[in-house]
C-alpha positions as CSV (number, residue, x, y, z in Angstrom):
1,M,-78.1,19.5,41.7
2,I,-75.7,16.8,42.9
3,Y,-77.6,14.2,44.9
4,L,-75.4,12.0,47.1
5,A,-77.8,9.0,47.3
6,I,-76.2,5.7,48.2
7,G,-79.1,3.4,48.1
8,F,-80.6,4.9,44.9
9,P,-82.4,2.4,42.6
10,P,-81.9,-0.4,41.8
11,A,-80.6,-1.0,45.4
12,A,-83.1,-3.2,47.2
13,K,-83.3,-0.7,50.1
14,S,-86.3,1.0,51.6
15,C,-84.6,4.4,51.2
16,A,-84.6,3.8,47.4
17,Y,-88.2,4.9,47.1
18,R,-87.6,8.2,48.9
19,M,-84.4,8.9,46.9
20,R,-86.2,8.1,43.6
21,E,-89.1,10.5,44.4
22,T,-86.6,13.2,45.5
23,A,-84.7,13.1,42.3
24,N,-87.8,13.0,40.2
25,Q,-89.3,16.0,42.0
26,F,-86.2,18.1,41.3
27,V,-86.5,17.2,37.6
28,N,-90.2,18.2,37.7
29,Q,-89.1,21.6,39.0
30,G,-86.7,22.1,36.2
31,W,-83.4,21.0,37.7
32,D,-80.6,18.9,36.1
33,V,-80.0,16.1,38.6
34,T,-76.8,14.0,38.9
35,V,-77.1,11.2,41.4
36,V,-73.9,9.9,42.9
37,T,-74.2,6.3,44.2
38,I,-72.4,3.0,44.2
39,A,-72.3,0.3,41.6
40,Q,-75.1,-2.3,41.2
41,E,-72.6,-5.0,41.8
42,S,-72.0,-3.6,45.3
43,W,-75.7,-4.1,46.2
44,E,-75.6,-7.7,44.9
45,R,-73.2,-8.5,47.7
46,D,-75.3,-6.5,50.2
47,S,-79.1,-6.4,50.3
48,G,-79.6,-7.2,46.6
49,V,-81.1,-5.3,43.7
50,D,-84.5,-4.7,42.3
51,L,-84.3,-3.6,38.7
52,T,-88.0,-2.7,38.6
53,L,-87.2,0.3,40.8
54,L,-85.5,1.9,37.8
55,E,-88.6,1.9,35.7
56,Q,-89.9,5.1,37.3
57,V,-86.7,7.0,37.6
58,D,-87.0,10.0,35.4
59,P,-84.8,9.4,32.3
60,K,-83.4,12.9,32.7
61,V,-81.7,11.9,35.9
62,N,-78.0,11.3,35.4
63,I,-76.6,8.5,37.5
64,V,-72.9,8.2,38.4
65,E,-72.0,4.8,40.0
66,L,-68.8,4.6,42.0
67,P,-66.8,1.3,42.3
68,L,-67.2,1.2,46.1
69,A,-68.3,-1.8,48.1
70,R,-68.3,-3.1,51.7
71,E,-65.2,-5.3,52.1
72,D,-66.7,-7.1,55.0
73,L,-69.6,-8.5,52.9
74,E,-67.4,-10.2,50.4
75,T,-68.3,-13.9,50.3
76,D,-65.8,-15.2,47.8
77,I,-63.2,-16.7,50.1
78,R,-60.8,-17.1,47.1
79,L,-60.3,-13.3,47.4
80,Y,-59.4,-13.4,51.1
81,D,-55.9,-12.6,52.1
82,E,-54.1,-14.8,54.6
83,A,-54.9,-12.6,57.6
84,R,-58.6,-12.7,56.9
85,A,-58.7,-16.4,56.1
86,L,-56.9,-17.4,59.3
87,N,-58.5,-15.0,61.7
88,P,-61.6,-13.3,60.3
89,N,-62.8,-11.7,63.5
90,S,-59.4,-10.0,64.0
91,W,-59.4,-8.9,60.3
92,V,-62.8,-7.3,60.7
93,A,-61.7,-5.5,63.9
94,A,-58.7,-4.1,62.1
95,L,-60.9,-3.1,59.1
96,R,-63.2,-1.1,61.4
97,R,-60.2,0.7,62.9
98,R,-58.9,1.6,59.5
99,Q,-62.3,2.7,58.2
100,M,-62.8,5.1,61.2
101,K,-59.5,7.1,60.5
102,P,-60.7,9.1,57.5
103,F,-64.2,9.6,58.8
104,P,-65.9,8.4,62.1
105,E,-68.2,5.8,60.6
106,P,-67.6,2.0,60.5
107,N,-68.1,0.2,57.2
108,F,-68.0,3.4,55.2
109,G,-65.5,5.9,56.6
110,D,-62.8,5.0,54.1
111,W,-65.1,5.9,51.2
112,R,-64.4,9.6,52.1
113,E,-61.8,10.4,49.5
114,D,-63.6,8.7,46.7
115,L,-66.8,10.5,47.4
116,E,-65.1,13.9,47.8
117,Q,-63.3,13.5,44.5
118,A,-66.5,12.3,42.8
119,V,-68.5,15.4,43.7
120,L,-65.6,17.7,42.7
121,R,-65.4,15.9,39.4
122,V,-69.1,16.2,38.7
123,H,-69.0,19.9,39.7
124,R,-66.1,20.6,37.3
125,Q,-68.1,19.0,34.5
126,R,-71.4,20.8,35.3
127,P,-71.2,23.4,38.0
128,A,-73.7,22.7,40.7
129,D,-76.1,25.1,42.4
130,L,-77.0,22.7,45.2
131,L,-75.8,19.4,46.8
132,L,-78.2,17.2,48.7
133,A,-76.7,14.5,50.9
134,S,-78.9,11.6,51.9
135,C,-77.6,9.6,54.9
136,V,-76.7,6.8,55.6
137,P,-73.8,6.6,55.1
138,Y,-72.9,9.7,56.9
139,V,-69.5,9.9,55.1
140,N,-71.6,11.6,52.4
141,L,-71.3,14.7,54.7
142,A,-67.6,14.8,54.2
143,A,-68.2,15.1,50.4
144,A,-70.8,17.8,50.9
145,W,-68.3,19.7,53.1
146,K,-65.5,19.3,50.6
147,L,-67.6,20.9,47.8
148,W,-68.6,23.7,50.2
149,E,-64.9,24.4,51.1
150,E,-63.7,24.2,47.5
151,A,-66.5,26.0,45.6
152,K,-69.0,27.2,48.2
153,V,-71.8,25.1,46.7
154,P,-74.7,25.3,49.2
155,Y,-75.9,22.0,50.6
156,A,-78.8,20.4,52.4
157,V,-78.9,17.2,54.4
158,D,-81.5,14.4,54.5
159,F,-80.8,12.5,57.7
160,R,-84.0,10.6,57.5
161,D,-83.6,8.9,60.9
162,G,-81.0,11.3,62.3
163,W,-77.3,10.7,63.3
164,S,-76.9,11.9,66.9
165,I,-80.1,10.1,68.0
166,D,-80.3,6.4,68.4
167,V,-83.8,5.9,67.1
168,I,-84.0,2.3,68.3
169,D,-83.2,2.9,71.9
170,G,-84.3,6.6,72.0
171,V,-81.0,7.9,73.4
172,E,-78.2,10.1,72.3
173,A,-76.0,8.3,69.9
174,F,-72.8,10.3,70.6
175,S,-71.8,13.4,72.6
176,R,-71.3,16.9,71.2
177,D,-67.6,16.7,71.8
178,S,-67.0,13.4,70.0
179,D,-65.6,13.1,66.4
180,E,-69.1,12.5,65.2
181,G,-70.5,15.3,67.2
182,R,-68.0,17.8,65.8
183,W,-68.8,16.7,62.3
184,E,-72.5,17.0,62.8
185,Q,-72.2,20.5,64.4
186,K,-69.9,21.7,61.6
187,I,-72.2,20.4,58.8
188,L,-75.4,21.7,60.3
189,D,-73.9,25.2,61.1
190,N,-73.7,25.7,57.3
191,A,-76.5,23.6,55.9
192,L,-79.4,25.2,54.1
193,S,-81.8,22.7,55.5
194,L,-82.1,19.4,57.4
195,W,-84.8,16.8,56.6
196,V,-85.9,14.1,59.0
197,V,-88.8,11.7,58.8
198,N,-90.9,12.5,61.9
199,D,-91.6,15.0,64.6
200,P,-89.7,13.4,67.5
201,I,-86.4,13.3,65.5
202,A,-87.0,16.9,64.5
203,E,-87.6,17.8,68.1
204,H,-84.3,16.2,69.0
205,Y,-82.4,18.4,66.5
206,R,-84.2,21.6,67.4
207,K,-83.3,21.1,71.1
208,R,-79.7,20.1,70.3
209,Y,-79.1,23.0,67.9
210,P,-81.5,25.8,68.9
211,D,-79.9,28.3,66.5
212,F,-80.6,25.8,63.6
213,A,-84.2,25.0,64.7
214,D,-85.9,26.9,61.9
215,R,-84.0,24.9,59.3
216,V,-85.1,21.5,60.6
217,H,-88.0,20.1,58.5
218,V,-90.1,17.0,58.8
219,V,-90.3,15.3,55.4
220,R,-92.2,12.0,56.0
221,N,-91.6,9.0,53.8
222,G,-95.1,8.5,52.6
223,Y,-96.0,5.8,50.1
224,D,-96.1,5.4,46.3
225,A,-99.7,5.4,45.0
226,D,-98.9,2.5,42.6
227,S,-98.1,0.3,45.6
228,S,-101.7,0.2,46.7
229,P,-104.2,-2.1,45.1
230,G,-106.5,0.9,44.9
231,R,-109.8,-1.0,45.3
232,V,-112.0,-2.4,48.0
233,H,-110.9,-5.9,49.0
234,R,-113.1,-9.0,48.9
235,T,-112.4,-11.7,51.4
236,D,-113.0,-15.5,51.0
237,P,-113.1,-17.0,54.5
238,E,-113.7,-20.5,53.2
239,A,-110.5,-20.4,51.2
240,G,-108.7,-19.2,54.3
241,L,-107.8,-15.6,55.3
242,V,-104.3,-14.5,54.4
243,F,-102.4,-12.2,56.7
244,G,-99.2,-10.6,55.4
245,Y,-96.0,-8.8,56.3
246,L,-94.0,-7.0,53.6
247,G,-90.8,-5.3,54.6
248,T,-87.2,-5.8,55.7
249,V,-86.9,-8.4,58.4
250,N,-84.7,-6.3,60.7
251,F,-86.4,-7.0,64.1
252,T,-84.9,-9.4,66.6
253,A,-85.5,-13.2,66.5
254,Q,-87.2,-13.0,69.9
255,H,-89.6,-10.3,68.5
256,L,-90.4,-12.6,65.5
257,E,-91.0,-15.6,67.9
258,T,-93.5,-13.6,70.0
259,V,-95.5,-12.6,66.9
260,L,-95.6,-16.1,65.6
261,A,-96.5,-17.5,69.0
262,A,-99.5,-15.1,69.1
263,W,-100.4,-16.1,65.5
264,K,-100.4,-19.8,66.5
265,A,-102.5,-19.1,69.6
266,A,-105.0,-17.0,67.5
267,R,-105.4,-19.8,64.9
268,E,-106.2,-22.3,67.7
269,K,-108.7,-19.9,69.4
270,E,-110.5,-18.3,66.5
271,P,-112.5,-20.4,63.9
272,L,-112.0,-17.7,61.2
273,L,-108.2,-18.3,61.5
274,A,-108.3,-22.1,61.6
275,N,-107.2,-22.4,57.9
276,A,-105.6,-19.0,57.7
277,R,-102.1,-18.3,56.3
278,F,-99.5,-15.8,57.4
279,E,-97.2,-14.8,54.5
280,V,-93.9,-13.0,55.2
281,R,-92.2,-11.2,52.3
282,G,-89.0,-9.2,52.3
283,H,-85.3,-9.2,52.7
284,I,-83.7,-11.1,55.5
285,G,-80.1,-10.2,56.3
286,N,-77.3,-9.2,53.9
287,G,-74.0,-10.6,52.6
288,S,-73.4,-14.2,53.7
289,G,-76.3,-13.9,56.2
290,R,-79.0,-13.3,53.5
291,E,-81.8,-15.8,54.2
292,A,-79.3,-17.9,56.1
293,N,-79.8,-16.9,59.7
294,R,-81.9,-17.5,62.8
295,H,-84.9,-15.6,61.4
296,A,-85.1,-17.8,58.4
297,E,-84.9,-20.9,60.6
298,I,-87.8,-19.6,62.8
299,L,-90.0,-19.0,59.8
300,K,-89.2,-22.4,58.4
301,Q,-90.2,-24.0,61.7
302,A,-93.5,-22.1,61.8
303,E,-94.7,-23.5,58.5
304,A,-96.9,-26.1,60.4
305,D,-98.8,-23.1,61.8
306,G,-99.6,-21.7,58.3
307,V,-96.6,-19.4,58.1
308,F,-94.7,-19.1,54.8
309,F,-91.7,-17.0,53.8
310,G,-92.0,-15.9,50.1
311,G,-88.7,-14.0,49.8
312,P,-88.4,-10.4,48.6
313,A,-91.0,-8.8,46.4
314,A,-90.0,-6.6,43.5
315,K,-91.4,-3.0,43.6
316,A,-93.5,-3.7,40.6
317,E,-95.2,-6.7,42.4
318,V,-96.1,-4.9,45.6
319,A,-99.6,-3.9,44.7
320,S,-100.5,-7.4,43.5
321,V,-99.0,-8.9,46.7
322,Y,-101.2,-6.6,48.8
323,A,-104.2,-7.5,46.7
324,G,-103.9,-11.1,47.7
325,W,-104.0,-10.4,51.4
326,D,-106.9,-9.9,53.8
327,A,-105.0,-8.2,56.7
328,M,-101.6,-6.7,57.4
329,V,-99.1,-7.3,60.2
330,L,-97.0,-4.3,61.0
331,I,-93.8,-5.6,62.8
332,L,-91.5,-2.7,63.7
333,I,-88.4,-2.1,65.8
334,G,-87.8,1.0,67.9
335,G,-90.2,3.4,69.6
336,R,-91.2,7.0,69.4
337,Y,-88.3,8.0,67.1
338,V,-89.2,5.4,64.5
339,T,-92.0,5.7,62.0
340,S,-91.2,3.2,59.1
341,G,-92.2,4.0,55.6
342,K,-94.3,0.8,55.4
343,V,-97.0,2.1,57.8
344,Y,-98.2,4.5,55.1
345,E,-98.3,1.8,52.5
346,Y,-100.1,-0.5,54.8
347,M,-102.8,2.1,55.5
348,A,-103.3,2.7,51.8
349,T,-104.3,-1.0,51.3
350,G,-107.5,-0.3,53.2
351,L,-107.0,-3.6,55.1
352,P,-107.1,-4.3,58.8
353,I,-103.7,-3.7,60.4
354,V,-102.2,-5.6,63.4
355,S,-99.5,-3.6,65.1
356,A,-96.6,-5.7,66.5
357,H,-94.5,-2.9,68.0
358,V,-94.1,-1.0,71.2
359,V,-97.1,1.2,72.2
360,E,-95.1,4.4,72.3
361,H,-94.1,4.2,68.6
362,D,-94.4,7.0,66.0
363,A,-96.3,4.6,63.8
364,S,-99.0,4.7,66.4
365,N,-99.3,8.5,65.9
366,V,-99.6,8.0,62.1
367,L,-102.2,5.2,62.5
368,K,-104.5,7.2,64.8
369,G,-107.8,7.6,63.0
370,H,-107.4,4.6,60.8
371,P,-110.7,2.7,61.1
372,L,-109.3,-0.8,60.6
373,W,-106.3,-0.6,63.0
374,T,-106.4,-3.0,65.9
375,G,-104.4,-0.6,68.1
376,A,-101.0,-0.7,69.7
377,V,-100.8,-3.4,72.4
378,G,-97.0,-3.8,72.6
379,I,-95.0,-6.9,71.9
380,D,-97.1,-9.0,74.1
381,E,-98.1,-12.5,73.0
382,E,-101.5,-12.6,74.7
383,K,-102.5,-9.1,73.5
384,L,-101.2,-9.8,70.0
385,T,-103.3,-12.9,69.9
386,E,-106.4,-10.8,70.5
387,S,-105.3,-8.4,67.8
388,F,-105.1,-11.2,65.3
389,V,-108.6,-12.4,66.2
390,R,-110.0,-8.8,66.0
391,A,-108.3,-8.3,62.6
392,A,-109.9,-11.5,61.3
393,H,-113.3,-10.3,62.2
394,M,-112.6,-6.9,60.7
395,A,-111.5,-8.6,57.4
396,V,-114.8,-10.5,57.2
397,E,-117.3,-8.1,58.7
398,T,-116.2,-4.6,57.5
399,S,-118.4,-2.8,55.0
400,D,-117.1,-1.5,51.6
401,E,-117.6,2.0,52.9
402,V,-115.3,1.5,55.9
403,H,-112.7,-0.1,53.7
404,A,-112.8,2.9,51.4
405,E,-112.6,5.2,54.5
406,A,-109.4,3.3,55.5
407,M,-107.8,3.8,52.1
408,A,-108.8,7.5,52.2
409,H,-107.0,7.9,55.5
410,A,-103.7,7.4,53.7
411,D,-104.3,9.9,50.9
412,Q,-102.5,12.6,52.8
413,F,-99.4,10.6,52.8
414,T,-98.7,9.9,49.1
415,R,-94.9,10.2,48.6
416,E,-95.3,12.5,45.5
417,A,-97.4,15.0,47.5
418,L,-95.1,15.1,50.5
419,M,-91.8,15.3,48.5
420,S,-93.1,17.9,46.0
421,V,-93.7,20.3,48.9
422,A,-90.3,19.5,50.5
423,V,-88.4,20.0,47.2
424,K,-90.2,23.2,46.4
425,N,-89.3,24.6,49.8
426,L,-85.7,23.7,49.4
427,V,-85.6,25.2,45.9
428,D,-87.0,28.4,47.5
429,D,-84.2,28.4,50.0
430,V,-81.6,28.1,47.2
431,T,-83.3,30.9,45.3
432,A,-83.3,33.1,48.4
433,L,-79.7,32.4,49.1
434,R,-78.7,33.2,45.6
435,A,-80.6,36.5,45.7
436,A,-78.9,37.4,49.0
437,R,-75.5,36.7,47.5
438,E,-76.2,38.8,44.5
439,N,-77.5,41.7,46.6
440,A,-74.4,41.5,48.8
441,A,-72.1,41.4,45.7
442,A,-74.0,44.4,44.2
443,D,-73.7,46.3,47.5
444,V,-69.9,45.7,47.7
445,S,-69.6,46.7,44.0
446,S,-71.5,50.0,44.6
447,R,-69.4,50.9,47.5
448,T,-66.2,50.2,45.5
449,D,-67.4,52.2,42.5
450,S,-68.6,55.2,44.6
451,P,-66.0,58.1,45.0
452,S,-64.6,58.5,48.5
453,V,-65.1,61.6,50.4
454,A,-61.6,62.6,49.8
455,E,-62.0,62.1,46.0
456,G,-65.2,64.1,45.9
457,S,-64.0,67.1,48.0
458,S,-62.4,70.3,46.9
459,L,-59.5,69.9,49.2
């Protein structure tokens, strides 16, 4: 299998976990896997790298790194040409126009030829039976199509969050007759399978392409078992309860300010929170804006209220980070089309969870039945204040049995269990396609070899 997985470890991206498990599961089922991604240096100028992510990549996985990088994220001004140095905004606008010509995707469209040539090169060295394209970037689809055109290698697509649906605003991202729409239609017409992360996104694609509906599959993100502390937590109220958020800080500054205002009000209102801490861990921004933006300023200003930003956490540290917290704060963007991989991980800690997202969010569907969830109350300061207070009492008063029940609620969402089923189903699709092709070829051969009526007659 050729796996187009830009964001594969050691990229410090949330998609890296899904990509790693996908590659490993194909290896587990006897496949040779070649991952095509971009160089580590490219991620160093983007969201960063986490080398501990490589520790659990199966050593049988072959990784091909391409020397591609986002030009707009370059921070070394000595490398700027005159046009960029004198008018950076105009330069970026011109860059976007240029990138959209080969493929309709800003930032990545001009990677098309390099990706196409890469998959053709890999295929020539070791003929592929399947190509799986994980998006974003969507320009990966052009490479999948190129290999299909040139060698009829079957392909599947992992959209994760979808392309033609704006998962944040819950609206159509582009029309069917746009350049993007024509690409999506062409790709899905011939794809073996489409993976998405939740039911609302799957519903969008089934309605948009009814003839393709039976090939749309929900493959949830899930969580890695080793990211959970795996034990019942013990609180120490006298030392001060610790609430935590771990994840990419990709929500708006206003969203963050509302959550922190609620936290401050809860500390003033609830004695259990008087000496509590709120720790924020994760990546903030990319390129020149990494940890140098409005969000970082807001967190710094909130230190007087017991808020502390601890920077990103390496994958190998995640379980120990969770083990030091007494409650979780789930801050998410979007609505019914967004789930977030972190919700599964948060559930697996067995700790109380404060939801700081809109009520109609797919994370709410996942959390239903979790005994230590404070519920979805929206991004409302007063209601979030009450959620923080409620979570504090849960952290102190909940029995070991209920904590264990909370951890058990997440067992159905282990990434290994979810992805092993998805990969097996895709492998079955490939096997069925191969059998159909062989049968068709045999049928053609038998008709060609059989004597015609004229040849077998006495006339």
